[in-house]
Structures are given as structure tokens and as C-alpha cells.
ZAGU-29409 format. One record per residue (C-alpha): residue number from 1; x, y, z; chain. Coordinates in nm, 2 decimals. Example, Ala and Ser with C-alpha at 12.3 -4.5 7.8 and 13.67 -1.06 7.14 Angstrom:
! residues 2
torti pos:1 c1:1.23 c2:-0.45 c3:0.78 unit:A $
torti pos:2 c1:1.37 c2:-0.11 c3:0.71 unit:A $
***
This chain:
! residues 240
torti pos:1 c1:8.73 c2:-13.15 c3:-13.68 unit:A $
torti pos:2 c1:8.75 c2:-13.30 c3:-13.33 unit:A $
torti pos:3 c1:8.46 c2:-13.18 c3:-13.12 unit:A $
torti pos:4 c1:8.39 c2:-13.15 c3:-12.74 unit:A $
torti pos:5 c1:8.03 c2:-13.19 c3:-12.65 unit:A $
torti pos:6 c1:7.93 c2:-13.06 c3:-12.31 unit:A $
torti pos:7 c1:7.61 c2:-13.15 c3:-12.13 unit:A $
torti pos:8 c1:7.44 c2:-13.14 c3:-11.79 unit:A $
torti pos:9 c1:7.06 c2:-13.19 c3:-11.80 unit:A $
torti pos:10 c1:6.94 c2:-13.21 c3:-11.44 unit:A $
torti pos:11 c1:6.75 c2:-13.01 c3:-11.17 unit:A $
torti pos:12 c1:6.61 c2:-12.77 c3:-11.43 unit:A $
torti pos:13 c1:6.95 c2:-12.59 c3:-11.46 unit:A $
torti pos:14 c1:6.99 c2:-12.43 c3:-11.81 unit:A $
torti pos:15 c1:7.32 c2:-12.43 c3:-11.99 unit:A $
torti pos:16 c1:7.31 c2:-12.11 c3:-12.20 unit:A $
torti pos:17 c1:7.58 c2:-12.06 c3:-12.46 unit:A $
torti pos:18 c1:7.83 c2:-11.81 c3:-12.33 unit:A $
torti pos:19 c1:8.18 c2:-11.69 c3:-12.41 unit:A $
torti pos:20 c1:8.47 c2:-11.86 c3:-12.22 unit:A $
torti pos:21 c1:8.83 c2:-11.79 c3:-12.28 unit:A $
torti pos:22 c1:8.91 c2:-12.14 c3:-12.15 unit:A $
torti pos:23 c1:8.75 c2:-12.29 c3:-12.46 unit:A $
torti pos:24 c1:8.98 c2:-12.10 c3:-12.69 unit:A $
torti pos:25 c1:9.25 c2:-12.34 c3:-12.59 unit:A $
torti pos:26 c1:9.07 c2:-12.61 c3:-12.79 unit:A $
torti pos:27 c1:8.92 c2:-12.38 c3:-13.06 unit:A $
torti pos:28 c1:9.27 c2:-12.25 c3:-13.14 unit:A $
torti pos:29 c1:9.38 c2:-12.61 c3:-13.20 unit:A $
torti pos:30 c1:9.10 c2:-12.66 c3:-13.46 unit:A $
torti pos:31 c1:8.84 c2:-12.80 c3:-13.23 unit:A $
torti pos:32 c1:8.47 c2:-12.73 c3:-13.22 unit:A $
torti pos:33 c1:8.30 c2:-12.67 c3:-12.89 unit:A $
torti pos:34 c1:7.93 c2:-12.75 c3:-12.85 unit:A $
torti pos:35 c1:7.67 c2:-12.75 c3:-12.57 unit:A $
torti pos:36 c1:7.38 c2:-12.99 c3:-12.57 unit:A $
torti pos:37 c1:7.06 c2:-12.83 c3:-12.45 unit:A $
torti pos:38 c1:6.90 c2:-13.15 c3:-12.33 unit:A $
torti pos:39 c1:6.59 c2:-13.23 c3:-12.14 unit:A $
torti pos:40 c1:6.64 c2:-13.23 c3:-11.76 unit:A $
torti pos:41 c1:6.76 c2:-12.87 c3:-11.79 unit:A $
torti pos:42 c1:6.52 c2:-12.58 c3:-11.86 unit:A $
torti pos:43 c1:6.67 c2:-12.44 c3:-12.17 unit:A $
torti pos:44 c1:6.33 c2:-12.46 c3:-12.35 unit:A $
torti pos:45 c1:6.10 c2:-12.40 c3:-12.04 unit:A $
torti pos:46 c1:6.01 c2:-12.57 c3:-11.73 unit:A $
torti pos:47 c1:5.84 c2:-12.85 c3:-11.92 unit:A $
torti pos:48 c1:6.18 c2:-12.93 c3:-12.07 unit:A $
torti pos:49 c1:6.29 c2:-13.01 c3:-11.71 unit:A $
torti pos:50 c1:5.99 c2:-13.21 c3:-11.62 unit:A $
torti pos:51 c1:6.02 c2:-13.43 c3:-11.93 unit:A $
torti pos:52 c1:6.34 c2:-13.58 c3:-11.80 unit:A $
torti pos:53 c1:6.32 c2:-13.64 c3:-11.42 unit:A $
torti pos:54 c1:6.23 c2:-13.95 c3:-11.21 unit:A $
torti pos:55 c1:6.06 c2:-14.20 c3:-11.45 unit:A $
torti pos:56 c1:6.15 c2:-14.01 c3:-11.77 unit:A $
torti pos:57 c1:6.52 c2:-13.95 c3:-11.68 unit:A $
torti pos:58 c1:6.65 c2:-14.15 c3:-11.98 unit:A $
torti pos:59 c1:6.53 c2:-13.86 c3:-12.21 unit:A $
torti pos:60 c1:6.84 c2:-13.67 c3:-12.08 unit:A $
torti pos:61 c1:7.07 c2:-13.94 c3:-12.21 unit:A $
torti pos:62 c1:6.89 c2:-14.00 c3:-12.54 unit:A $
torti pos:63 c1:6.88 c2:-13.62 c3:-12.61 unit:A $
torti pos:64 c1:7.26 c2:-13.60 c3:-12.56 unit:A $
torti pos:65 c1:7.31 c2:-13.89 c3:-12.80 unit:A $
torti pos:66 c1:7.07 c2:-13.72 c3:-13.05 unit:A $
torti pos:67 c1:7.27 c2:-13.40 c3:-13.02 unit:A $
torti pos:68 c1:7.59 c2:-13.59 c3:-13.11 unit:A $
torti pos:69 c1:7.42 c2:-13.76 c3:-13.40 unit:A $
torti pos:70 c1:7.28 c2:-13.43 c3:-13.53 unit:A $
torti pos:71 c1:7.63 c2:-13.27 c3:-13.52 unit:A $
torti pos:72 c1:7.76 c2:-13.57 c3:-13.71 unit:A $
torti pos:73 c1:7.47 c2:-13.55 c3:-13.96 unit:A $
torti pos:74 c1:7.55 c2:-13.17 c3:-14.02 unit:A $
torti pos:75 c1:7.91 c2:-13.26 c3:-14.08 unit:A $
torti pos:76 c1:8.05 c2:-13.08 c3:-13.77 unit:A $
torti pos:77 c1:8.19 c2:-13.41 c3:-13.64 unit:A $
torti pos:78 c1:8.23 c2:-13.78 c3:-13.70 unit:A $
torti pos:79 c1:8.15 c2:-14.07 c3:-13.48 unit:A $
torti pos:80 c1:8.46 c2:-14.17 c3:-13.27 unit:A $
torti pos:81 c1:8.60 c2:-13.82 c3:-13.29 unit:A $
torti pos:82 c1:8.39 c2:-13.65 c3:-13.02 unit:A $
torti pos:83 c1:8.49 c2:-13.61 c3:-12.66 unit:A $
torti pos:84 c1:8.19 c2:-13.59 c3:-12.42 unit:A $
torti pos:85 c1:8.22 c2:-13.39 c3:-12.10 unit:A $
torti pos:86 c1:8.00 c2:-13.33 c3:-11.80 unit:A $
torti pos:87 c1:8.02 c2:-13.30 c3:-11.42 unit:A $
torti pos:88 c1:7.82 c2:-13.41 c3:-11.11 unit:A $
torti pos:89 c1:7.47 c2:-13.50 c3:-11.25 unit:A $
torti pos:90 c1:7.63 c2:-13.43 c3:-11.59 unit:A $
torti pos:91 c1:7.88 c2:-13.70 c3:-11.49 unit:A $
torti pos:92 c1:7.59 c2:-13.94 c3:-11.45 unit:A $
torti pos:93 c1:7.50 c2:-13.84 c3:-11.81 unit:A $
torti pos:94 c1:7.86 c2:-13.92 c3:-11.91 unit:A $
torti pos:95 c1:7.84 c2:-14.26 c3:-11.76 unit:A $
torti pos:96 c1:7.50 c2:-14.34 c3:-11.92 unit:A $
torti pos:97 c1:7.60 c2:-14.24 c3:-12.27 unit:A $
torti pos:98 c1:7.93 c2:-14.42 c3:-12.23 unit:A $
torti pos:99 c1:7.73 c2:-14.74 c3:-12.17 unit:A $
torti pos:100 c1:7.46 c2:-14.67 c3:-12.43 unit:A $
torti pos:101 c1:7.67 c2:-14.55 c3:-12.73 unit:A $
torti pos:102 c1:8.04 c2:-14.60 c3:-12.67 unit:A $
torti pos:103 c1:8.10 c2:-14.59 c3:-13.05 unit:A $
torti pos:104 c1:8.03 c2:-14.22 c3:-13.06 unit:A $
torti pos:105 c1:8.31 c2:-14.10 c3:-12.84 unit:A $
torti pos:106 c1:8.68 c2:-14.08 c3:-12.86 unit:A $
torti pos:107 c1:8.68 c2:-13.99 c3:-12.50 unit:A $
torti pos:108 c1:8.45 c2:-13.93 c3:-12.20 unit:A $
torti pos:109 c1:8.53 c2:-13.69 c3:-11.92 unit:A $
torti pos:110 c1:8.32 c2:-13.75 c3:-11.61 unit:A $
torti pos:111 c1:8.39 c2:-13.48 c3:-11.35 unit:A $
torti pos:112 c1:8.29 c2:-13.57 c3:-11.00 unit:A $
torti pos:113 c1:8.04 c2:-13.80 c3:-11.16 unit:A $
torti pos:114 c1:7.72 c2:-13.92 c3:-10.99 unit:A $
torti pos:115 c1:7.75 c2:-14.27 c3:-11.13 unit:A $
torti pos:116 c1:7.66 c2:-14.51 c3:-10.84 unit:A $
torti pos:117 c1:7.29 c2:-14.41 c3:-10.84 unit:A $
torti pos:118 c1:7.13 c2:-14.70 c3:-10.66 unit:A $
torti pos:119 c1:7.37 c2:-14.72 c3:-10.37 unit:A $
torti pos:120 c1:7.38 c2:-14.35 c3:-10.31 unit:A $
torti pos:121 c1:7.01 c2:-14.30 c3:-10.33 unit:A $
torti pos:122 c1:6.96 c2:-14.59 c3:-10.09 unit:A $
torti pos:123 c1:7.21 c2:-14.45 c3:-9.82 unit:A $
torti pos:124 c1:7.01 c2:-14.23 c3:-9.59 unit:A $
torti pos:125 c1:7.32 c2:-14.15 c3:-9.39 unit:A $
torti pos:126 c1:7.44 c2:-13.93 c3:-9.67 unit:A $
torti pos:127 c1:7.31 c2:-13.58 c3:-9.61 unit:A $
torti pos:128 c1:7.19 c2:-13.51 c3:-9.96 unit:A $
torti pos:129 c1:7.01 c2:-13.84 c3:-10.02 unit:A $
torti pos:130 c1:6.66 c2:-13.77 c3:-9.89 unit:A $
torti pos:131 c1:6.64 c2:-13.42 c3:-10.05 unit:A $
torti pos:132 c1:6.74 c2:-13.58 c3:-10.39 unit:A $
torti pos:133 c1:6.45 c2:-13.83 c3:-10.40 unit:A $
torti pos:134 c1:6.21 c2:-13.58 c3:-10.57 unit:A $
torti pos:135 c1:6.46 c2:-13.56 c3:-10.86 unit:A $
torti pos:136 c1:6.55 c2:-13.93 c3:-10.90 unit:A $
torti pos:137 c1:6.30 c2:-14.13 c3:-10.71 unit:A $
torti pos:138 c1:6.32 c2:-14.33 c3:-10.38 unit:A $
torti pos:139 c1:6.46 c2:-14.68 c3:-10.45 unit:A $
torti pos:140 c1:6.41 c2:-14.78 c3:-10.09 unit:A $
torti pos:141 c1:6.03 c2:-14.76 c3:-10.08 unit:A $
torti pos:142 c1:5.94 c2:-14.76 c3:-10.45 unit:A $
torti pos:143 c1:6.03 c2:-15.08 c3:-10.64 unit:A $
torti pos:144 c1:5.94 c2:-14.93 c3:-10.97 unit:A $
torti pos:145 c1:6.17 c2:-14.64 c3:-10.91 unit:A $
torti pos:146 c1:6.45 c2:-14.89 c3:-10.81 unit:A $
torti pos:147 c1:6.41 c2:-15.08 c3:-11.13 unit:A $
torti pos:148 c1:6.41 c2:-14.77 c3:-11.35 unit:A $
torti pos:149 c1:6.71 c2:-14.62 c3:-11.17 unit:A $
torti pos:150 c1:6.90 c2:-14.95 c3:-11.20 unit:A $
torti pos:151 c1:6.83 c2:-14.96 c3:-11.57 unit:A $
torti pos:152 c1:7.03 c2:-14.65 c3:-11.63 unit:A $
torti pos:153 c1:7.27 c2:-14.63 c3:-11.33 unit:A $
torti pos:154 c1:7.61 c2:-14.59 c3:-11.50 unit:A $
torti pos:155 c1:7.79 c2:-14.81 c3:-11.24 unit:A $
torti pos:156 c1:7.53 c2:-15.09 c3:-11.25 unit:A $
torti pos:157 c1:7.51 c2:-15.09 c3:-11.64 unit:A $
torti pos:158 c1:7.88 c2:-15.13 c3:-11.71 unit:A $
torti pos:159 c1:7.93 c2:-15.44 c3:-11.93 unit:A $
torti pos:160 c1:8.19 c2:-15.59 c3:-12.15 unit:A $
torti pos:161 c1:8.21 c2:-15.38 c3:-12.46 unit:A $
torti pos:162 c1:8.46 c2:-15.15 c3:-12.65 unit:A $
torti pos:163 c1:8.45 c2:-14.83 c3:-12.43 unit:A $
torti pos:164 c1:8.62 c2:-14.51 c3:-12.54 unit:A $
torti pos:165 c1:8.90 c2:-14.36 c3:-12.33 unit:A $
torti pos:166 c1:8.76 c2:-14.24 c3:-12.00 unit:A $
torti pos:167 c1:8.88 c2:-13.98 c3:-11.75 unit:A $
torti pos:168 c1:8.70 c2:-13.98 c3:-11.41 unit:A $
torti pos:169 c1:8.78 c2:-13.71 c3:-11.16 unit:A $
torti pos:170 c1:8.68 c2:-13.66 c3:-10.80 unit:A $
torti pos:171 c1:8.75 c2:-13.46 c3:-10.48 unit:A $
torti pos:172 c1:8.84 c2:-13.62 c3:-10.15 unit:A $
torti pos:173 c1:8.63 c2:-13.37 c3:-9.95 unit:A $
torti pos:174 c1:8.33 c2:-13.38 c3:-10.18 unit:A $
torti pos:175 c1:8.01 c2:-13.40 c3:-9.98 unit:A $
torti pos:176 c1:7.78 c2:-13.42 c3:-10.28 unit:A $
torti pos:177 c1:7.94 c2:-13.69 c3:-10.49 unit:A $
torti pos:178 c1:8.16 c2:-13.90 c3:-10.27 unit:A $
torti pos:179 c1:8.51 c2:-13.98 c3:-10.40 unit:A $
torti pos:180 c1:8.44 c2:-14.35 c3:-10.41 unit:A $
torti pos:181 c1:8.18 c2:-14.31 c3:-10.69 unit:A $
torti pos:182 c1:8.43 c2:-14.23 c3:-10.96 unit:A $
torti pos:183 c1:8.67 c2:-14.48 c3:-10.80 unit:A $
torti pos:184 c1:8.41 c2:-14.77 c3:-10.81 unit:A $
torti pos:185 c1:8.32 c2:-14.67 c3:-11.17 unit:A $
torti pos:186 c1:8.68 c2:-14.68 c3:-11.29 unit:A $
torti pos:187 c1:8.74 c2:-15.01 c3:-11.11 unit:A $
torti pos:188 c1:8.44 c2:-15.17 c3:-11.29 unit:A $
torti pos:189 c1:8.52 c2:-15.02 c3:-11.63 unit:A $
torti pos:190 c1:8.88 c2:-15.13 c3:-11.65 unit:A $
torti pos:191 c1:8.82 c2:-15.50 c3:-11.66 unit:A $
torti pos:192 c1:8.50 c2:-15.46 c3:-11.87 unit:A $
torti pos:193 c1:8.64 c2:-15.26 c3:-12.16 unit:A $
torti pos:194 c1:8.75 c2:-15.46 c3:-12.46 unit:A $
torti pos:195 c1:8.89 c2:-15.16 c3:-12.66 unit:A $
torti pos:196 c1:9.23 c2:-15.15 c3:-12.49 unit:A $
torti pos:197 c1:9.18 c2:-14.77 c3:-12.44 unit:A $
torti pos:198 c1:9.27 c2:-14.63 c3:-12.10 unit:A $
torti pos:199 c1:9.03 c2:-14.57 c3:-11.81 unit:A $
torti pos:200 c1:9.19 c2:-14.30 c3:-11.59 unit:A $
torti pos:201 c1:9.12 c2:-14.17 c3:-11.24 unit:A $
torti pos:202 c1:9.23 c2:-13.84 c3:-11.09 unit:A $
torti pos:203 c1:9.13 c2:-13.76 c3:-10.73 unit:A $
torti pos:204 c1:9.21 c2:-13.41 c3:-10.60 unit:A $
torti pos:205 c1:9.32 c2:-13.47 c3:-10.24 unit:A $
torti pos:206 c1:9.26 c2:-13.10 c3:-10.15 unit:A $
torti pos:207 c1:8.93 c2:-13.02 c3:-10.31 unit:A $
torti pos:208 c1:8.55 c2:-13.08 c3:-10.28 unit:A $
torti pos:209 c1:8.27 c2:-13.08 c3:-10.53 unit:A $
torti pos:210 c1:8.38 c2:-12.76 c3:-10.72 unit:A $
torti pos:211 c1:8.73 c2:-12.87 c3:-10.78 unit:A $
torti pos:212 c1:9.04 c2:-12.66 c3:-10.70 unit:A $
torti pos:213 c1:8.95 c2:-12.33 c3:-10.53 unit:A $
torti pos:214 c1:9.24 c2:-12.11 c3:-10.65 unit:A $
torti pos:215 c1:9.22 c2:-11.94 c3:-10.99 unit:A $
torti pos:216 c1:9.54 c2:-12.09 c3:-11.13 unit:A $
torti pos:217 c1:9.48 c2:-12.43 c3:-10.97 unit:A $
torti pos:218 c1:9.14 c2:-12.43 c3:-11.14 unit:A $
torti pos:219 c1:9.29 c2:-12.35 c3:-11.47 unit:A $
torti pos:220 c1:9.53 c2:-12.64 c3:-11.43 unit:A $
torti pos:221 c1:9.24 c2:-12.87 c3:-11.39 unit:A $
torti pos:222 c1:9.08 c2:-12.73 c3:-11.71 unit:A $
torti pos:223 c1:9.41 c2:-12.78 c3:-11.89 unit:A $
torti pos:224 c1:9.43 c2:-13.13 c3:-11.76 unit:A $
torti pos:225 c1:9.08 c2:-13.22 c3:-11.89 unit:A $
torti pos:226 c1:9.15 c2:-13.06 c3:-12.23 unit:A $
torti pos:227 c1:9.49 c2:-13.23 c3:-12.25 unit:A $
torti pos:228 c1:9.30 c2:-13.56 c3:-12.20 unit:A $
torti pos:229 c1:9.05 c2:-13.47 c3:-12.47 unit:A $
torti pos:230 c1:9.33 c2:-13.40 c3:-12.72 unit:A $
torti pos:231 c1:9.52 c2:-13.72 c3:-12.62 unit:A $
torti pos:232 c1:9.20 c2:-13.92 c3:-12.66 unit:A $
torti pos:233 c1:9.14 c2:-13.80 c3:-13.01 unit:A $
torti pos:234 c1:9.50 c2:-13.83 c3:-13.11 unit:A $
torti pos:235 c1:9.52 c2:-14.18 c3:-12.95 unit:A $
torti pos:236 c1:9.82 c2:-14.07 c3:-12.75 unit:A $
torti pos:237 c1:9.83 c2:-14.39 c3:-12.55 unit:A $
torti pos:238 c1:9.94 c2:-14.58 c3:-12.85 unit:A $
torti pos:239 c1:10.27 c2:-14.40 c3:-12.85 unit:A $
torti pos:240 c1:10.31 c2:-14.42 c3:-12.47 unit:A $
***
């Protein structure tokens, strides 16, 4: 069955399994919905968070890949038939796993994705940059932190390879992840991908970090993302 794998894995925020009527839209179509409880979150205690921050941040990405491989090994999914989804710092996760294992995904959905890590963490004019240094490191004053961040920064690690279909979303008024991060990421991915699969960008001109504020407008955004997931698995662009 096609599978949507959701992940976050930052700031010690857990992602407990919970019921959501939104997910029935996919489940009723025969999909499987899974949440990856990866390091960087605190799903298995505070040490779970500390094991994937600053100089161990890559554990978040390799854990997500391991979760996908486990689901494949248990016959819940097959490689190339999984859509990965995450937002904000989870969007960084999406960018990283997109670079590291593009073969696993039919599609990748990066919602307000924090993908331009080096430039953002070097720009002290942004209000959230200095408070974020304890989480990621300070690339301005610490050369080792700079080198480590550069080694996983999704924007900086884009290279010519066969990427899956990608959907990047942003909000024009987002103060946390500026709209130019998904725009720069898409602009770099499009000439780099060798797969011929689409790399799409959607900027909400009336929203910030949390997306559309109204209940029904929010549901339209959910529907848009899930429609992309179905389209990616069904290779809808081939018929377009």
C-alpha cells in the first residue's frame, strides 16, 4: 500500500500517535499513515532529544530513514512508494532525507521547511537566530559547528541525482521560516534533479508559519498536500 510517513524530530517535541479525522482521507483510499518517533524529539525521554541536537543532529535524519526501512522490511510499504512529510524543523528533516535517500520516496512534502540552515543561522538580523544557536550551533563563531551544519543543510547539499517529486510550501508573513527558504530550495532542486519528476512550490500570500488560520482554509491546505501525495504515488505528472 502507499504510505505517508510523518516526522519532526527537533526541540524535544514528542509526536504521540493520536486520532485525526484528516488522515481518514488517505486511509479510506487504502493508504497507511505512520509517524516516525525519531531522536531530536523526546518520545523516549529527554535523552532521546539530546542524542540528536547540535553535533549529533544527523541522528534525526538517519532515524527517519531507518523507520522507513523498517516499514519496508515489515511489508507495510515498498521503496519508492512512500511519501515523506514534515514541517518547519521537520521540513529540514524532509530536505535532508531527500538528499540522503531519494530512492525511498515517491514524494516529499516540506511544509514551511527550514532548509537554508547556514545562511539563516548566520543572519543575526533575524529575530529567532540567536535563540536558535543552542539547538543547532553557532556557525559564526564555531568553525566546527559551521562544518557540521553545512554537511547536512538541505539547501547546501542539493546535488545532481534522481530526486522524488517534491512539494515545498511557505507563508509570505512567516517570521520563523522566511518564505525565501522554500523558494531557494526549489530553485536549486529543479535544475539538479535528474528524475524528471516535478519540484513544486506553493506560497500562501496571506499566512505565516502556521498556515491558513480559518478552519476550512486549513482543511484546504491539508487536502492540497494529500492530493500531492496521491499524485506523486500515481505519477500523475506523466498524464499531465
